[in-house]
Structures are given as structure tokens and as C-alpha cells.
C-alpha positions in Angstrom: -50.0 -8.0 8.4 -46.9 -5.7 8.3 -47.0 -5.6 4.5 -50.5 -4.9 4.3 -50.4 -2.0 6.6 -47.1 -1.1 5.1 -49.1 -0.8 1.7 -52.1 1.0 3.1 -49.4 3.6 4.4 -47.5 3.9 1.5 -50.4 4.7 -0.1 -51.5 7.6 1.9 -47.9 8.8 2.1 -47.1 8.9 -1.7 -43.9 7.9 -3.0 -41.6 9.5 -0.3 -43.4 7.4 2.3 -42.2 4.4 0.2 -38.4 4.6 1.6 -39.7 5.3 5.0 -41.8 2.4 5.0 -39.3 0.1 3.7 -36.9 1.4 6.3 -39.8 0.7 8.9 -39.9 -2.9 7.7 -36.2 -3.5 7.8 -35.8 -2.1 11.3 -39.0 -3.9 12.8 -37.9 -7.5 11.1 -34.2 -6.9 12.6 -35.8 -6.2 16.0 -38.1 -9.1 16.2 -35.0 -11.4 14.8 -33.0 -10.0 17.8 -35.8 -10.7 20.2 -36.2 -14.5 18.9 -32.2 -15.0 19.3 -32.7 -13.4 23.2 -35.6 -15.8 23.7 -33.8 -18.8 22.2 -30.6 -17.9 24.0 -32.3 -17.5 27.4 -35.3 -19.7 27.3 -34.4 -22.7 25.2 -35.0 -23.0 21.3 -38.8 -24.4 21.5 -41.2 -23.5 18.5 -43.7 -20.7 18.6 -42.9 -19.5 22.2 -45.1 -22.3 24.0 -45.9 -21.7 27.8 -45.1 -24.5 30.1 -47.4 -27.2 30.4 -49.1 -26.6 27.1 -49.0 -29.3 24.3 -46.8 -28.3 21.2 -45.8 -29.9 18.1 -43.1 -31.9 20.3 -45.2 -32.6 23.2 -45.7 -31.0 26.5 -43.5 -28.5 27.9 -43.2 -29.5 31.8 -42.7 -26.7 34.4 -39.1 -26.1 35.9 -37.1 -24.2 38.1 -33.5 -23.4 37.6 -31.5 -22.2 40.6 -27.8 -20.3 40.2 -25.6 -21.3 43.0 -22.4 -19.7 41.3 -20.5 -23.0 40.4 -23.5 -25.1 39.3 -27.0 -25.0 38.4 -29.5 -27.0 40.2 -32.8 -28.0 37.9 -36.1 -28.8 39.3 -38.8 -30.3 36.9 -42.2 -31.3 37.8 -43.1 -34.8 36.2 -45.8 -35.9 38.3 -47.0 -39.7 37.3 -44.0 -39.9 34.9 -42.4 -43.3 35.5 -38.6 -43.0 36.2 -37.7 -45.0 33.2 -39.6 -42.9 30.8 -37.5 -40.0 31.4 -34.2 -39.1 29.3 -31.8 -36.3 30.3 -29.0 -35.3 28.4 -26.7 -32.5 27.8 -26.0 -31.0 24.3 -23.7 -28.1 24.5 -25.1 -25.7 27.1 -28.5 -27.0 26.8 -30.3 -29.5 29.2 -32.9 -31.6 27.2 -35.5 -33.3 29.0 -37.7 -35.5 27.0 -40.1 -38.6 27.8 -43.7 -39.7 27.9 -46.5 -39.5 30.4 -48.8 -42.3 30.5 -52.2 -41.7 32.2 -55.9 -43.4 32.2 -57.2 -43.3 29.2 -61.2 -43.5 28.9 -63.5 -44.6 26.2 -64.5 -42.2 23.3 -68.4 -42.6 24.8 -67.3 -41.4 28.4 -66.0 -37.7 27.2 -64.6 -35.6 29.8 -66.2 -32.5 31.4 -62.5 -31.1 32.3 -59.1 -32.5 31.3 -56.2 -30.7 32.1 -53.5 -33.5 32.7 -51.0 -34.2 30.0 -51.0 -37.6 28.6 -47.9 -38.2 25.9 -44.6 -37.2 25.1 -42.9 -33.9 26.7 -39.8 -32.1 25.7 -38.1 -29.5 27.8 -35.0 -27.7 26.8 -33.2 -25.2 29.1 -30.1 -23.2 27.5 -27.7 -22.3 30.4 -26.1 -18.9 29.9 -22.6 -20.2 31.1 -20.7 -23.1 29.7 -21.7 -26.6 31.7 -19.6 -29.8 32.2 -21.9 -32.3 30.7 -19.9 -35.2 32.0 -20.5 -34.2 35.6 -24.4 -33.8 35.4 -26.2 -35.6 38.0 -30.1 -36.4 38.0 -32.7 -37.8 41.0 -36.1 -38.4 40.6 -38.3 -38.2 43.8 -42.1 -37.8 44.1 -42.3 -36.7 40.8 -39.8 -34.4 40.6 -36.7 -34.5 38.6 -33.6 -32.5 40.1 -30.9 -32.2 37.9 -27.5 -31.0 39.2 -25.6 -29.3 36.3 -21.9 -28.0 37.2 -20.2 -25.1 35.5 -17.2 -25.0 33.5 -14.4 -23.7 36.5 -12.7 -20.6 35.0 -8.8 -21.3 34.8 -7.1 -20.6 37.9 -3.9 -18.5 37.4 -0.8 -20.3 38.9 2.5 -18.4 39.2 5.4 -20.7 38.5 8.6 -20.0 40.3 11.7 -19.8 38.2 14.8 -21.3 40.4 
């Protein structure tokens, strides 16, 4: 779309407009790349910006809350109806990755739904933390369809004076 609009504008502005159009396209492309990098850094590196709860190529993206308690993060993810043994939680760098599979009641094709909002199938959620985390100290629990994950932050180095006798 940008190219077709640029060509149309270039035709209407003449040769001097070509340089202006190229400059505009470069600026727009740079801005979009910066926005995408920001989105990946703070909201996860998912595909085309799916909203939570919607299916995507990687599966559904469950709803989550992330609390920052200063020395750690507390993450709560809604996974109603998902058995605990179908959930995988892992830390990769500064990312918490939650994957699994939701099983539900499937009906025969001759019984079509009037409304079907609950997701059945694989899910994937990645949360990128702004601060480094200690992956080896992460703890998770699952209660009443809510996955809770405690993620400690890397502790800043503490200054300690060493006396010289």
C-alpha cells in the first residue's frame, strides 16, 4: 500500500517529489521497525500481534497478568479446564514461555454450534521481562485453572568494603 501511494504521490509531485517520497518511505519503515522491536521487547515475540485468547499459528494465547514486586515478578495465567500435566513452563533468557494443550468436549460434525468461544487445542504464551531473571529459582503452581509463576529477578551486585589490616 505504501508503494502504490508513493507512486501516485510521486506522479503528482514531479521529479523533485521522488526524493521526498523515498525519504518518507525510509522514515516510515524505520519507525515501523522500531515499534515492532518495542512490541517484541515488552509484549513478547509472537507473530502478527495477536490478542490474548485468540487462536494463531502457534495456538491460543491465554490471558495473563504480570505483577512487578521489585525483587521478583508474579505471573498469573488463566488456563481453565487444562490439566496440569498438559502445561509446560520454561525460562529462556528473559522470557517465560508457557505452552500446552487444552482438551474439551468435541461434538460430531452433524451437531453444529450456534456459538463456540472456548478454545480447544494447543496454546502458547511468551512473556518477555524487562529485567534479567533467575531461571533456576522460578516456581510454579496451578490451582482452580490459574497458573501462578514466581520469577525472581537477578539481584544487583552489592558493594562491600574490604578493610585492609
